[in-house]
C-alpha positions in Angstrom: 72.0 86.5 112.5 71.7 89.7 110.3 73.3 89.5 106.9 75.9 92.4 106.5 75.0 92.9 102.8 71.8 94.5 101.6 70.0 93.3 98.5 71.1 96.6 96.9 74.8 95.9 97.6 74.5 92.5 96.1 72.9 93.9 92.9 75.6 96.6 92.6 78.4 94.0 93.0 76.8 91.8 90.5 76.5 94.6 88.0 80.2 95.6 88.5 81.3 92.0 88.0 79.2 91.7 84.8 80.5 95.0 83.5 84.2 94.1 84.1 84.1 90.6 82.8 86.5 90.4 79.8 85.0 89.7 76.4 85.9 86.6 74.5 87.9 87.1 71.3 86.2 85.9 68.2 86.8 85.6 64.5 85.8 88.2 61.9 85.4 87.0 58.3 85.8 89.4 55.4 83.0 89.3 52.7 83.6 92.8 51.2 79.9 93.6 51.3 80.4 97.4 52.0 80.6 100.4 49.7 84.3 101.0 50.5 87.4 99.0 51.2 87.9 99.9 54.9 88.1 97.4 57.8 86.0 99.5 60.1 83.0 99.2 57.8 80.7 96.6 59.4 79.2 95.6 56.0 82.6 94.3 54.9 82.4 91.7 57.6 78.8 90.6 57.3 77.6 93.3 59.7 80.0 92.9 62.6 83.4 94.5 62.3 86.4 92.9 64.2 87.3 94.1 67.6 90.8 94.3 69.1 91.9 90.8 69.9 89.8 89.1 67.2 91.2 86.8 64.6 90.8 87.9 61.0 89.8 85.7 58.1 89.9 86.9 54.4 87.9 84.8 52.0 86.2 85.3 48.6 86.9 87.5 45.6 85.4 90.9 46.6 87.3 94.1 47.6 90.6 92.3 47.5 92.6 95.5 47.9 91.4 96.6 51.3 92.7 98.9 54.0 93.1 98.6 57.8 91.8 101.9 59.2 91.8 100.8 62.8 94.2 102.7 65.0 97.9 102.0 64.5 99.0 99.1 66.7 95.5 97.5 67.2 96.1 93.9 68.2 94.6 91.1 66.1 94.8 87.4 67.0 96.2 86.1 63.7 95.4 86.4 60.0 94.0 83.6 57.8 93.5 83.6 54.0 90.8 80.9 53.6 90.0 78.9 50.5 88.5 79.7 48.1 90.0 83.2 47.7 91.5 85.4 45.1 94.7 87.4 45.6 94.2 89.7 48.6 96.3 92.8 49.2 96.1 94.1 52.7 97.1 97.8 53.2 96.8 100.4 55.9 97.8 100.9 59.5 100.3 98.7 61.4 98.9 95.9 63.6 100.2 94.0 66.6 100.0 90.3 65.8 99.3 88.0 68.7 99.0 84.7 66.7 99.9 83.1 63.4 99.5 83.9 59.7 97.9 81.1 57.7 97.4 80.9 53.9 95.1 78.0 52.8 94.7 79.2 49.2 96.8 77.8 46.4 98.3 79.4 43.2 97.6 83.1 43.9 99.8 85.5 46.1 98.2 86.6 49.3 100.0 89.9 50.3 100.3 91.8 53.6 101.7 95.4 53.0 101.4 97.0 56.4 103.9 96.7 59.3 103.5 93.9 61.8 104.7 93.8 65.5 104.9 90.3 66.9 104.3 89.6 70.6 106.2 86.3 70.4 107.4 83.8 67.8 104.6 83.0 65.4 104.0 80.6 62.5 103.7 81.4 58.8 101.7 78.4 57.7 101.4 78.2 53.9 99.6 75.3 52.2 101.6 73.4 49.5 101.1 75.4 46.2 100.3 78.5 48.1 102.2 81.8 48.3 102.3 84.4 51.0 104.2 87.7 50.6 104.8 90.1 53.5 106.0 93.5 52.3 105.5 95.4 55.5 108.4 95.5 58.0 108.2 93.0 61.0 109.2 94.0 64.5 108.9 92.4 67.9 110.4 92.1 71.4 113.3 89.9 72.5 112.9 86.4 71.3 110.1 87.1 68.8 110.7 85.3 65.5 109.1 83.4 62.6 108.6 79.7 61.9 107.7 78.6 58.4 105.6 75.5 58.0 103.0 73.9 55.7 104.9 73.3 52.6 104.2 76.4 50.5 106.2 79.6 49.8 106.5 82.6 52.0 108.4 85.8 51.0 109.8 88.4 53.4 110.3 91.6 51.3 111.0 94.3 53.9 113.9 95.3 56.2 112.8 93.5 59.4 113.9 94.2 63.0 112.4 91.3 64.9 115.2 89.8 67.1 114.3 86.1 67.3 115.1 83.1 65.1 113.8 82.4 61.6 113.0 78.7 61.4 112.1 76.8 58.3 110.3 73.5 59.1 108.7 73.0 55.7 108.2 74.9 52.4 110.3 77.6 50.9 111.3 81.0 52.5 112.3 83.6 49.9 114.4 86.6 50.8 116.3 89.2 48.8 118.8 90.4 51.5 120.1 89.6 54.9 117.9 92.4 56.4 114.8 90.4 55.5 115.8 87.8 58.1 115.5 90.2 61.0 117.9 91.9 63.3 121.4 90.6 64.1 123.3 90.5 67.3 126.5 92.4 68.0 128.4 89.1 68.3 128.0 85.6 66.7 124.8 84.1 67.9 123.9 80.4 67.1 120.5 79.4 65.9 119.3 82.7 64.4 118.5 80.9 61.1 117.4 77.3 61.4 116.7 75.2 58.3 115.1 71.9 59.5 113.5 71.1 56.2 112.4 72.9 53.1 114.6 75.7 51.7 115.9 79.2 52.0 115.7 80.7 48.5 117.0 84.0 47.1 117.1 85.5 43.6 119.7 88.0 44.6 123.4 87.8 45.7 124.1 88.9 49.2 126.2 88.0 52.3 124.5 86.6 55.4 125.7 88.5 58.4 128.6 86.8 60.2 126.7 87.0 63.5 123.6 85.2 62.2 124.4 81.6 63.2 122.9 79.0 60.9 121.7 75.5 61.9 120.9 73.0 59.2 118.8 70.0 60.4 117.7 67.0 58.3 119.3 66.5 54.9 116.2 67.9 53.3 117.1 71.4 54.5 118.8 73.4 51.8 119.9 76.9 50.7 119.0 77.7 47.1 120.5 80.5 45.2 118.4 81.1 42.0 
């Protein structure tokens, strides 16, 4: 019986399959080895810059004030501040965040200044004794929110429009206004702010929107006005 496929057809199909196979996302680790502070400089990542979909790790003490010069809205699979690190300040174009933000460094402030767009609810995991500050506005689709864990301190400093819940499972979340906690609904909505443990802290006097329903879990959850 004659085979309906020629060797040439098989080779062409094999080449197409190989070409269209999706790449596997990796992790790019910042070392600041370039002559500038830009993310697209390969030397700042040890020779291989991140690609869309990669996770980003910032570590060390070199080029702490650096700039995302990838196109606005490039997706990255999470941001980690590794230990040991000094105080990073991330500037530049907005990113789409498809995973969590983790801070494993104690004492110093790790700061994100550019806008973030969440694709879903993601964790802010801050080690005890660590501090994470997000100065860029945070947006996202229906249901996208933030969950604080890890025992450290996270600060939301912008007017945020993400529509999902803010959940505090551990640590301290610091805000300065109701707008830091994300969008509110047109009518009272339960569970928009959930304090299971840890604390919500503010150094400013403000009124929490009447439609932002609050749930307080275990007795260790608290609201601190300082």
